[in-house]
C-alpha positions as CSV (number, residue, x, y, z in Angstrom):
1,M,0.0,0.0,0.0
2,K,1.4,3.4,-1.0
3,P,1.9,5.7,2.0
4,P,-0.2,8.8,2.1
5,S,1.4,12.1,1.0
6,G,0.6,15.8,1.1
7,L,-2.9,16.5,2.3
8,G,-3.6,12.8,3.2
9,R,-0.5,12.6,5.2
10,N,-1.4,15.7,7.2
11,I,-4.8,14.3,8.0
12,A,-3.3,11.0,9.0
13,I,-0.8,12.8,11.2
14,Y,-3.4,14.9,12.8
15,M,-5.6,11.9,13.5
16,S,-2.7,10.0,15.0
17,V,-1.7,12.8,17.2
18,V,-5.2,13.5,18.5
19,T,-5.7,9.8,19.3
20,T,-2.3,9.5,21.1
21,L,-2.9,12.7,23.1
22,G,-6.3,11.5,24.1
23,L,-5.0,8.2,25.3
24,C,-2.1,9.9,27.1
25,L,-4.5,12.3,28.7
26,S,-6.8,9.6,29.9
27,T,-4.0,7.4,31.2
28,V,-1.9,10.1,32.9
29,G,-5.1,11.8,34.2
30,S,-6.4,8.6,35.7
31,Y,-3.1,7.8,37.2
32,F,-2.9,11.1,39.1
33,I,-6.6,11.2,40.1
34,Y,-6.7,7.7,41.4
35,G,-3.3,8.0,42.9
36,W,-4.5,11.0,44.8
37,L,-7.6,9.1,45.9
38,L,-5.4,6.2,47.1
39,T,-3.3,8.6,49.1
40,K,-5.9,10.8,50.6
41,H,-9.0,8.5,50.8
42,P,-7.8,4.9,50.9
43,D,-11.2,3.9,52.2
44,Y,-12.6,4.6,48.7
45,F,-11.1,1.3,47.5
46,G,-11.7,-0.5,50.9
47,S,-14.9,-2.4,49.7
48,S,-14.2,-5.8,48.2
49,A,-17.3,-5.5,46.2
50,W,-16.3,-2.2,44.5
51,S,-18.6,-0.9,41.8
52,L,-18.6,2.2,39.5
53,Q,-19.3,5.2,41.6
54,P,-20.7,8.6,40.4
55,F,-17.2,10.1,40.8
56,D,-15.8,7.5,38.4
57,I,-18.5,8.5,35.9
58,L,-17.6,12.2,36.2
59,V,-13.9,11.4,35.7
60,T,-14.7,9.4,32.6
61,L,-16.9,12.1,31.2
62,G,-14.3,14.7,32.0
63,F,-11.7,12.9,30.1
64,I,-14.1,12.3,27.2
65,L,-14.9,16.0,27.0
66,L,-11.2,17.0,27.1
67,S,-10.5,14.5,24.2
68,V,-13.4,15.9,22.2
69,A,-12.2,19.5,22.9
70,L,-8.7,18.5,21.8
71,S,-10.1,16.9,18.7
72,V,-12.2,20.0,17.8
73,V,-9.2,22.3,18.2
74,A,-7.1,20.0,16.0
75,A,-9.9,19.8,13.4
76,V,-10.4,23.5,13.3
77,Q,-6.7,24.1,12.8
78,L,-6.5,21.5,10.1
79,S,-9.6,22.9,8.3
80,K,-8.1,26.4,8.4
81,R,-4.9,25.1,6.8
82,I,-6.9,23.3,4.1
83,A,-9.4,26.2,3.5
84,R,-6.8,29.0,3.3
85,P,-5.4,28.1,-0.1
86,L,-8.9,27.2,-1.3
87,S,-10.2,30.5,-0.2
88,S,-7.3,32.3,-1.9
89,L,-8.0,30.3,-5.0
90,A,-11.7,31.2,-5.1
91,L,-10.9,34.9,-4.6
92,A,-8.4,34.9,-7.4
93,A,-10.8,33.2,-9.6
94,R,-13.5,35.8,-8.9
95,Q,-11.0,38.6,-9.7
96,I,-10.0,37.0,-12.9
97,K,-13.7,36.5,-13.9
98,G,-14.1,40.2,-13.2
99,G,-11.3,41.1,-15.6
100,D,-8.3,41.4,-13.3
101,L,-5.9,39.0,-15.1
102,T,-3.1,39.9,-12.7
103,A,-4.8,38.1,-9.7
104,R,-2.9,35.2,-8.2
105,A,-3.7,32.6,-5.5
106,S,-1.3,32.0,-2.6
107,A,-0.4,28.9,-0.6
108,D,1.7,29.8,2.3
109,D,1.6,26.3,3.8
110,R,3.5,24.2,1.3
111,S,3.2,21.0,3.4
112,L,-0.3,20.5,1.9
113,G,1.0,19.0,-1.3
114,E,-2.2,18.6,-3.3
115,A,-3.5,22.1,-2.4
116,T,-0.1,23.7,-3.1
117,E,0.1,21.9,-6.5
118,M,-3.5,23.1,-7.4
119,V,-2.6,26.7,-6.5
120,E,0.6,26.6,-8.6
121,N,-1.2,25.1,-11.6
122,F,-4.0,27.8,-11.2
123,N,-1.3,30.5,-11.1
124,A,0.4,29.1,-14.2
125,M,-2.9,29.0,-16.0
126,A,-3.6,32.6,-15.0
127,E,-0.1,33.7,-16.2
128,R,-0.7,32.0,-19.5
129,L,-4.1,33.7,-19.8
130,E,-2.6,37.0,-19.0
131,S,0.2,36.5,-21.5
132,V,-2.3,35.5,-24.3
133,A,-4.4,38.6,-23.5
134,E,-1.3,40.8,-23.7
135,S,-0.2,39.1,-27.0
136,L,-3.6,39.6,-28.5
137,A,-3.5,43.3,-27.6
138,T,0.0,43.6,-29.1
139,W,-1.0,41.7,-32.2
140,N,-4.1,43.9,-32.8
141,A,-2.0,47.1,-32.3
142,S,0.8,45.8,-34.6
143,I,-1.6,44.6,-37.3
144,A,-3.4,48.0,-37.3
145,H,0.0,49.8,-37.6
146,E,1.2,47.7,-40.4
147,L,-2.0,47.9,-42.4
148,R,-2.3,51.6,-41.9
149,T,0.7,52.7,-43.9
150,P,-0.2,51.1,-47.3
151,V,-3.9,51.9,-46.9
152,T,-3.1,55.5,-46.1
153,I,-0.9,55.7,-49.2
154,L,-3.5,54.1,-51.4
155,L,-6.3,56.3,-50.1
156,G,-4.2,59.5,-50.5
157,R,-3.2,58.7,-54.0
158,L,-6.6,57.6,-55.1
159,Q,-8.2,60.7,-53.5
160,G,-5.6,62.8,-55.3
161,V,-6.7,61.2,-58.6
162,A,-10.3,61.8,-57.8
163,D,-9.6,65.5,-57.0
164,G,-7.6,66.0,-60.2
165,L,-4.3,66.4,-58.3
166,F,-2.7,63.4,-59.8
167,E,-2.8,62.0,-63.3
168,L,-3.6,58.3,-63.5
169,D,-0.6,57.4,-65.6
170,D,1.5,54.2,-65.8
171,A,3.9,55.3,-63.1
172,L,1.1,56.0,-60.6
173,L,-0.6,52.7,-61.5
174,A,2.7,50.9,-60.9
175,S,3.0,52.6,-57.6
176,L,-0.5,51.6,-56.6
177,I,0.0,48.0,-57.7
178,K,3.2,47.8,-55.6
179,Q,1.3,49.0,-52.5
180,I,-1.5,46.5,-53.1
181,E,1.1,43.7,-53.6
182,G,2.7,44.7,-50.3
183,L,-0.6,44.7,-48.6
184,A,-1.5,41.3,-50.1
185,R,1.8,39.9,-48.9
186,L,1.3,41.3,-45.4
187,I,-2.1,39.8,-45.2
188,E,-0.8,36.4,-46.3
189,D,2.1,36.6,-43.8
190,L,-0.4,37.3,-41.0
191,R,-2.5,34.4,-42.1
192,V,0.4,32.0,-42.1
193,V,1.6,33.0,-38.7
194,S,-1.9,32.9,-37.3
195,L,-2.6,29.4,-38.7
196,A,0.7,28.1,-37.4
197,D,0.1,29.4,-33.9
198,S,-3.3,27.6,-33.9
199,G,-1.9,24.4,-35.4
200,H,-3.9,24.7,-38.6
201,L,-1.3,25.5,-41.2
202,H,-2.1,23.0,-43.9
203,L,0.6,21.6,-46.2
204,R,0.3,19.9,-49.5
205,F,3.2,17.5,-49.7
206,E,4.8,16.7,-53.2
207,A,7.7,14.7,-54.4
208,V,10.1,17.5,-55.6
209,D,13.7,18.4,-56.3
210,M,14.6,21.0,-53.7
211,A,17.0,22.6,-56.1
212,E,14.2,23.3,-58.6
213,V,11.9,24.6,-55.8
214,V,14.4,27.2,-54.7
215,G,15.7,27.8,-58.2
216,D,12.2,29.0,-59.3
217,L,12.9,32.2,-57.3
218,R,16.0,33.2,-59.4
219,S,14.1,35.0,-62.2
220,A,12.0,37.0,-59.6
221,M,14.8,37.9,-57.2
222,D,17.9,38.5,-59.3
223,P,16.7,41.9,-60.7
224,A,15.7,43.3,-57.3
225,L,18.8,42.0,-55.6
226,N,21.1,43.4,-58.4
227,E,19.4,46.7,-58.2
228,A,19.9,46.8,-54.4
229,G,23.7,46.2,-54.9
230,F,23.8,42.5,-54.2
231,R,25.8,39.9,-56.2
232,I,23.8,36.6,-55.7
233,L,25.4,33.3,-55.9
234,W,23.1,30.3,-56.3
235,S,24.6,27.0,-55.2
236,L,21.7,24.5,-55.6
237,N,22.5,20.8,-55.2
238,R,19.8,18.4,-56.5
239,L,18.1,16.8,-53.6
240,P,14.8,14.8,-53.9
241,A,12.4,15.6,-51.0
242,E,8.8,15.6,-50.0
243,C,7.5,19.0,-49.0
244,D,5.0,21.8,-49.7
245,P,6.8,23.6,-52.6
246,F,4.6,26.7,-52.3
247,R,5.4,27.1,-48.5
248,V,9.0,26.3,-49.0
249,R,9.3,29.0,-51.7
250,Q,7.5,31.4,-49.5
251,A,9.9,30.8,-46.7
252,V,13.1,31.1,-48.9
253,L,11.6,34.3,-50.5
254,A,11.2,35.7,-47.0
255,L,14.8,34.9,-46.1
256,I,16.1,36.5,-49.3
257,D,13.9,39.5,-48.9
258,N,15.1,39.8,-45.3
259,A,18.7,39.9,-46.5
260,R,17.8,42.4,-49.3
261,K,16.3,44.8,-46.7
262,H,18.7,44.5,-43.8
263,A,22.1,43.1,-44.9
264,T,25.0,45.0,-46.3
265,P,25.1,45.0,-50.1
266,G,27.6,42.5,-51.4
267,L,27.8,38.8,-51.9
268,L,24.6,36.9,-51.1
269,R,24.8,33.1,-51.2
270,V,21.7,30.9,-51.5
271,S,22.4,27.2,-51.2
272,V,20.7,23.8,-51.1
273,E,22.6,20.9,-49.7
274,P,22.0,17.7,-47.7
275,R,22.7,17.9,-44.0
276,E,22.5,14.8,-41.8
277,G,19.7,13.2,-43.8
278,R,17.8,16.5,-44.1
279,A,17.7,19.3,-46.6
280,A,19.4,22.6,-45.6
281,I,18.4,25.7,-47.4
282,A,20.8,28.5,-46.4
283,V,20.9,32.3,-47.2
284,S,24.2,33.9,-46.2
285,D,25.1,37.6,-46.3
286,V,28.3,39.6,-45.5
287,G,26.9,41.6,-42.6
288,P,26.0,43.0,-40.2
289,G,26.1,39.7,-38.3
290,L,23.5,38.6,-35.7
291,S,24.2,36.4,-32.8
292,P,21.9,33.4,-32.5
293,A,20.4,34.8,-29.3
294,A,19.5,38.1,-31.1
295,A,18.2,36.1,-34.1
296,Q,15.8,34.1,-31.9
297,K,14.1,37.4,-30.9
298,L,13.7,38.2,-34.6
299,F,11.7,35.0,-35.1
300,E,8.9,36.5,-33.0
301,P,6.1,38.4,-35.0
302,F,6.5,42.1,-35.5
303,T,10.1,42.1,-34.3
304,R,12.7,44.1,-36.2
305,G,16.5,44.2,-35.8
306,D,18.6,47.1,-34.6
307,T,19.1,48.3,-38.2
308,G,15.3,49.0,-38.5
309,G,14.6,49.6,-42.1
310,E,11.5,48.6,-44.1
311,G,9.4,45.5,-43.5
312,S,6.6,44.3,-41.3
313,G,8.7,42.2,-38.9
314,L,6.8,39.0,-40.0
315,G,9.3,37.5,-42.5
316,L,11.3,35.4,-40.2
317,S,8.1,34.4,-38.3
318,V,6.7,33.1,-41.5
319,V,9.9,31.1,-42.1
320,R,9.8,29.6,-38.7
321,A,6.1,28.7,-39.1
322,V,6.9,26.8,-42.3
323,A,9.8,25.1,-40.7
324,D,7.7,24.0,-37.7
325,A,4.9,22.8,-39.9
326,H,7.3,20.6,-41.9
327,G,8.9,19.2,-38.7
328,G,12.1,21.1,-39.4
329,E,13.8,24.1,-37.8
330,L,15.1,27.5,-38.5
331,R,18.7,28.3,-37.4
332,C,20.9,31.3,-37.4
333,R,24.7,31.5,-37.1
334,L,27.6,33.9,-37.8
335,N,29.6,33.0,-41.0
336,A,33.2,33.5,-42.0
337,H,32.4,36.8,-43.8
338,G,31.1,38.5,-40.7
339,G,27.6,38.2,-41.7
340,S,24.6,35.9,-40.8
341,T,23.6,32.6,-42.3
342,F,19.9,31.7,-41.9
343,E,19.3,28.0,-42.5
344,L,16.0,26.4,-43.1
345,V,16.5,22.7,-42.3
346,L,13.7,20.4,-43.5
347,P,13.2,16.7,-43.5
348,V,13.4,15.1,-46.9
349,A,10.2,13.1,-46.1
350,P,7.1,14.0,-44.0
351,A,7.2,13.1,-40.4
352,D,5.0,10.2,-39.3
353,Q,2.3,12.4,-37.9
354,P,-0.9,14.0,-39.2
355,R,-0.2,16.7,-41.8
356,R,-1.4,20.1,-40.7
């Protein structure tokens, strides 16, 4: 039989102590009382046909009442110890129900194992709830901020066209289309990150050559990179794999675009190579470098590096979401050129789990 622990142990100890004290009180009390009678009134025991006297009944009742009183005191103390964390828990629950997400329960007596564990679990749940509420508020503010800029530009230019201030020529149309494309990409990035956080980012796995998947981006990215002063080197090794090619291209595009916006113009290397039975897609720049710890912060939504610059702060979050959905990982390390290398490492076959 497993020995009791926590609350059960405390109840067992209290019961044992009360019983022992009751027996000790009865034994010691009887010894002194009847010893006193034997010394002062020996004739009380003189009759050979001794029977229970009223005094004996009073002594017995007295000891019973003392034992009951001792039991009541012990029960009250134990109930207070048990009720204190439960009362604190109920109060904190009412405060949270009323909207105060900072409320926490307390358990001063840690010897009550089950009650203490319940309070700790409740506080952990409350902290998680508070964190979710804060994240939701931050997300709403960040989304509103990111959407406001392109919408304001579109509204201003279209209003100018309506008022006759601007002529709707090819240049203006190209500018409007660029803003709309940026807005569409921002919405898609938000959708990907939100689906990943909720575990509903669905993948369509196909048998592909990872070099072809990444190589499809060359025609789209080379002009923009060359215009920004980058010399891009594509080192794509043929590597059969099963993945969602659309999501992988989306992730690699985000890595390249991140380098275009924040890296120092110069050599930019994009590579595909096998790595310990997996596919490693790497984008390496020449600076400024980021430590792995600093890069981890950039994987969070709406986070930008010290260089600031353009961008919504969602690009690396999208890459990490795609990596997680494939059962892979996103890494960052310093390279020999003083820059950063971001690696998207993916399994070459889907993991043995339901595809999301």
